[in-house]
C-alpha positions in Angstrom: 0.0 0.0 0.0 1.1 3.5 -0.7 2.7 5.5 2.1 0.1 8.2 1.4 -3.6 7.5 1.6 -6.3 9.8 0.3 -8.6 9.2 3.3 -11.5 11.4 2.3 -13.4 13.5 4.9 -16.7 14.0 6.6 -18.4 17.2 7.6 -19.0 16.1 11.2 -19.0 13.0 13.4 -20.6 12.0 16.7 -18.7 9.7 19.1 -20.6 8.2 22.0 -18.7 6.5 24.8 -20.6 3.3 25.6 -18.0 1.8 28.0 -15.3 3.5 30.1 -13.7 3.3 33.5 -15.7 6.2 34.9 -19.3 7.2 35.3 -20.4 10.6 36.5 -23.8 12.4 36.6 -22.5 15.7 38.0 -21.2 17.0 34.7 -22.2 19.9 32.5 -22.9 19.6 28.8 -22.1 22.0 26.1 -23.0 22.4 22.4 -20.1 20.1 21.6 -20.0 17.7 24.6 -23.3 16.1 25.5 -23.3 14.1 28.8 -26.1 11.5 29.3 -27.6 12.2 32.7 -31.1 10.8 32.3 -30.2 7.6 34.1 -27.1 6.2 35.8 -24.8 4.3 33.5 -22.5 1.4 34.3 -18.7 1.8 34.2 -16.0 -0.9 34.1 -12.4 -1.3 33.2 -13.0 -1.4 29.5 -13.6 0.9 26.5 -16.1 1.1 23.7 -17.2 4.0 21.4 -20.1 4.2 18.9 -19.2 6.3 15.9 -21.8 8.1 13.7 -20.5 9.8 10.6 -22.7 12.8 9.5 -26.3 11.6 9.4 -25.6 8.0 8.4 -27.6 5.4 10.3 -24.8 2.9 9.6 -22.7 3.2 12.7 -19.3 1.9 13.6 -18.5 0.3 16.9 -14.9 0.8 18.3 -14.2 -2.0 20.8 -16.8 -3.6 23.0 -15.6 -3.4 26.7 -15.6 -6.4 29.0 -19.1 -7.4 30.0 -22.7 -7.4 28.7 -23.6 -6.0 32.2 -22.1 -2.7 31.1 -22.2 -2.7 27.3 -25.7 -4.0 26.6 -27.3 -2.3 29.7 -25.9 1.1 28.7 -27.3 0.7 25.2 -30.7 -0.1 26.7 -30.6 2.8 29.2 -29.5 5.3 26.4 -32.2 3.8 24.0 -29.7 3.2 21.3 -30.7 0.5 18.7 -28.0 -2.2 18.3 -29.3 -2.7 14.7 -27.6 0.6 13.8 -24.2 -1.0 14.2 -23.0 -2.0 10.8 -19.3 -2.5 11.3 -16.9 -3.1 14.2 -13.2 -2.4 14.6 -11.0 -3.7 17.4 -8.1 -1.7 18.8 -6.2 -4.8 20.0 -6.7 -8.3 21.4 -7.0 -7.6 25.1 -10.2 -8.8 26.9 -11.2 -5.3 28.2 -11.7 -4.3 24.6 -13.3 -7.4 23.1 -14.8 -9.6 25.8 -18.4 -8.3 25.5 -18.5 -8.8 21.7 -19.9 -12.3 22.0 -22.8 -11.0 24.1 -23.3 -8.2 21.6 -23.5 -10.6 18.7 -26.0 -12.7 20.6 -28.1 -9.7 21.3 -28.0 -8.5 17.7 -29.3 -11.9 16.4 -27.6 -11.6 13.1 -28.1 -15.1 11.7 -30.3 -15.1 8.6 -33.8 -16.6 8.9 -34.9 -19.3 6.5 -36.8 -18.2 3.4 -38.3 -19.7 0.3 -36.1 -19.7 -2.8 -37.0 -20.4 -6.5 -36.1 -23.7 -8.0 -33.5 -22.0 -10.3 -31.6 -20.2 -7.5 -27.9 -20.1 -8.0 -25.5 -21.1 -5.1 -23.7 -17.8 -5.3 -27.0 -15.9 -4.8 -27.6 -17.8 -1.6 -24.0 -17.3 -0.4 -24.2 -13.5 -1.2 -27.5 -13.3 0.8 -25.9 -15.1 3.8 -22.7 -13.0 3.7 -24.7 -9.8 3.3 -26.2 -10.3 6.8 -22.8 -10.7 8.5 -21.3 -8.0 10.7 -17.7 -7.1 9.7 -15.2 -7.1 12.6 -12.0 -5.5 11.6 -8.8 -6.3 13.5 -5.0 -6.7 13.1 -4.1 -10.4 12.7 -2.0 -10.3 15.9 -5.2 -9.6 17.9 -5.8 -13.3 17.6 -2.7 -14.3 19.5 -2.8 -16.5 22.6 -1.0 -14.3 25.1 1.2 -15.1 28.2 3.1 -13.3 30.9 6.6 -14.3 32.1 7.2 -13.7 35.8 10.5 -12.5 37.4 11.3 -16.2 38.3 10.8 -17.3 34.7 7.5 -19.0 35.3 4.7 -18.4 32.8 1.2 -17.1 33.5 -1.5 -17.8 31.0 -3.0 -18.5 28.6 -4.8 -15.2 28.1 -7.1 -16.4 25.4 -7.6 -14.5 22.1 -11.0 -13.3 20.7 -13.1 -16.3 19.9 -13.0 -16.0 16.2 -15.0 -19.2 15.4 -17.7 -18.4 17.9 -18.1 -14.9 16.5 -18.4 -16.3 13.0 -21.0 -18.8 14.2 -23.0 -15.8 15.6 -23.0 -13.9 12.3 -19.7 -12.0 12.2 -17.3 -11.8 9.3 -13.7 -11.4 10.6 -11.6 -9.0 8.5 -7.9 -9.1 9.3 -5.6 -6.4 8.1 -2.1 -5.4 9.1 -2.5 -2.3 6.9 -4.8 0.8 7.3 -8.4 -0.2 6.6 -11.2 2.1 5.3 -14.2 1.8 7.6 -16.0 4.6 5.6 -14.9 7.6 3.6 -13.0 9.8 5.9 -12.7 7.1 8.6 -9.8 4.6 8.7 -8.0 2.3 11.0 -4.2 3.0 11.2 -3.1 -0.6 11.0 0.3 -1.3 12.5 1.8 1.7 14.3 5.6 2.1 14.0 7.3 2.7 17.4 9.7 5.6 17.0 9.2 7.8 20.1 10.3 7.7 23.7 7.2 5.7 24.7 7.7 2.2 26.2 5.2 1.8 29.0 2.5 0.2 26.9 4.7 -2.8 25.9 6.2 -4.8 28.7 9.2 -7.0 28.1 7.4 -9.7 30.1 4.7 -10.1 27.4 4.8 -13.3 25.3 2.6 -15.0 22.8 2.6 -18.7 22.0 3.6 -19.8 18.5 3.4 -23.6 18.6 5.8 -24.7 21.3 7.6 -21.3 21.4 6.9 -18.3 23.7 7.7 -15.3 21.6 8.2 -11.7 22.9 5.0 -9.8 22.2 5.4 -6.2 21.1 1.6 -5.7 20.7 1.8 -5.3 16.9 -2.0 -5.5 16.9 -2.5 -2.1 18.6 -4.2 0.4 16.3 -6.4 3.5 16.3 -9.2 5.0 14.3 -8.6 8.3 12.4 -11.5 10.5 11.2 -10.9 13.5 9.0 -13.3 16.4 9.8 -13.5 18.9 7.0 -11.8 22.2 7.9 -10.9 21.0 11.4 -8.4 18.1 11.1 -8.0 14.6 12.4 -9.7 12.9 15.3 -7.4 10.3 16.8 -9.4 7.7 18.6 -7.2 5.2 20.5 -8.1 2.1 22.4 -5.2 1.7 24.8 -2.4 3.2 22.7 0.0 0.4 23.6 2.2 1.7 20.7 2.2 5.1 22.4 -0.3 7.9 21.8 2.6 10.1 20.4 3.5 7.3 18.0 -0.1 7.0 17.0 -0.5 10.6 16.2 2.8 10.8 14.3 1.8 7.7 12.2 -1.7 9.2 11.4 -0.2 12.5 10.3 2.4 10.7 8.1 -0.1 8.2 6.7 -2.7 10.6 5.6 -0.5 13.7 5.1 -2.8 15.9 7.3 -1.0 17.8 10.1 -4.0 19.4 11.8 -5.1 17.4 14.9 -8.6 18.3 16.0 -9.1 15.9 18.9 -7.3 13.1 20.7 -9.6 10.7 22.5 -9.2 7.4 24.3 -6.8 5.4 26.5 -3.2 6.7 26.5 -1.8 3.8 28.7 0.0 6.1 31.1 -1.4 4.7 34.3 2.1 3.3 35.3 4.2 5.7 33.3 7.1 7.7 34.8 6.7 11.4 35.4 9.2 11.9 32.5 7.1 9.9 30.0 3.9 11.7 31.1 5.7 15.1 30.8 7.0 14.3 27.3 3.6 13.1 26.2 1.8 16.2 27.4 4.5 18.4 25.8 4.0 16.8 22.4 0.2 16.9 22.5 0.2 20.5 23.7 2.6 21.5 20.8 0.3 20.1 18.1 -2.5 22.3 19.5 -5.6 20.0 19.3 -8.9 21.6 20.2 -9.9 18.7 22.5 -7.9 16.2 24.6 -10.0 13.5 26.3 -7.7 11.0 28.1 -9.8 8.0 29.2 -9.7 4.3 30.3 -6.1 3.3 30.9 -4.6 6.8 31.0 -4.5 6.7 34.8 -5.5 9.3 37.4 -2.1 10.9 37.6 -1.7 11.5 33.9 -5.4 12.6 33.5 -4.9 15.1 36.3 -1.7 16.4 34.6 -3.6 16.9 31.3 -6.3 18.8 33.2 -3.7 21.1 34.8 -1.5 21.6 31.7 -4.2 21.8 29.1 -7.3 23.2 30.9 -8.9 24.7 27.8 -8.6 21.5 25.7 -9.1 18.9 28.4 -12.5 17.1 28.9 -13.1 14.5 31.5 -13.8 11.2 29.9 -16.9 9.5 31.3 -19.3 6.9 30.0 -22.4 8.1 28.1 -20.7 11.2 26.7 -21.4 12.1 23.0 -18.8 14.3 21.4 -20.3 16.2 18.4 -17.3 17.0 16.4 
């Protein structure tokens, strides 16, 4: 694929946080940031965002959180129809981003119902009809790794099982694996693999492994990716999952990939919960220097780093809570 992608653009997008680590009813909405406060919502250590591009009823789901307790219940309380989800993308293969997907597929009831066919029907017509009802789930191939952890004494912990590909397919999903950037819609792409060029290391532990046959191979989280949306006249929205590659690396890659320098918003997990003060400082310095309009650190960013963003970038900072819709 070419190093430069003409990604297209949209006039506006709405991003609704369906799962996040924090819930809060004592928040004020604005024209751009709409907090759902009609009912209490459920928070958990996970992340999921529903994306609507312009007025399209064909929505994109970014990750699925951990449990149906949060994901499905929040959809019900917010009165959002699951049928509107027409595509899913996964940020990476960790359970707090994919585990509720099985319950979501069950709830969506995607399997085609039997129907009467003419005697001259062609097999390819039947296949096309069946495939047309499937829900695409886009992920990097490494998201399907069986993962392990090596302790200081050399003993292994695991397995941390991958997304259940066959179970999802049986429930009506179509798994789309891509190492490269993937177009979810005009103006909305995944990044694919994110090169690691910056100072950031906290998101990828040297103790991570994945099993390849009988070998336990160092795991550099190659599956980590983000979604990038180009808003006309405003710039790029960077929507991360956990940013295991580093949120700075993610932004640098998006700018290089799509040849668009303006960054409108940076949203999602920045994986700074256990980062050093130096790494947090360098991250904030970089993001401040690119002058985004909105910075919304969520999920695995950690209280310390979130507090620092609030202090250092008060005009751009927004507290990330479940149920918030960003109208961008």
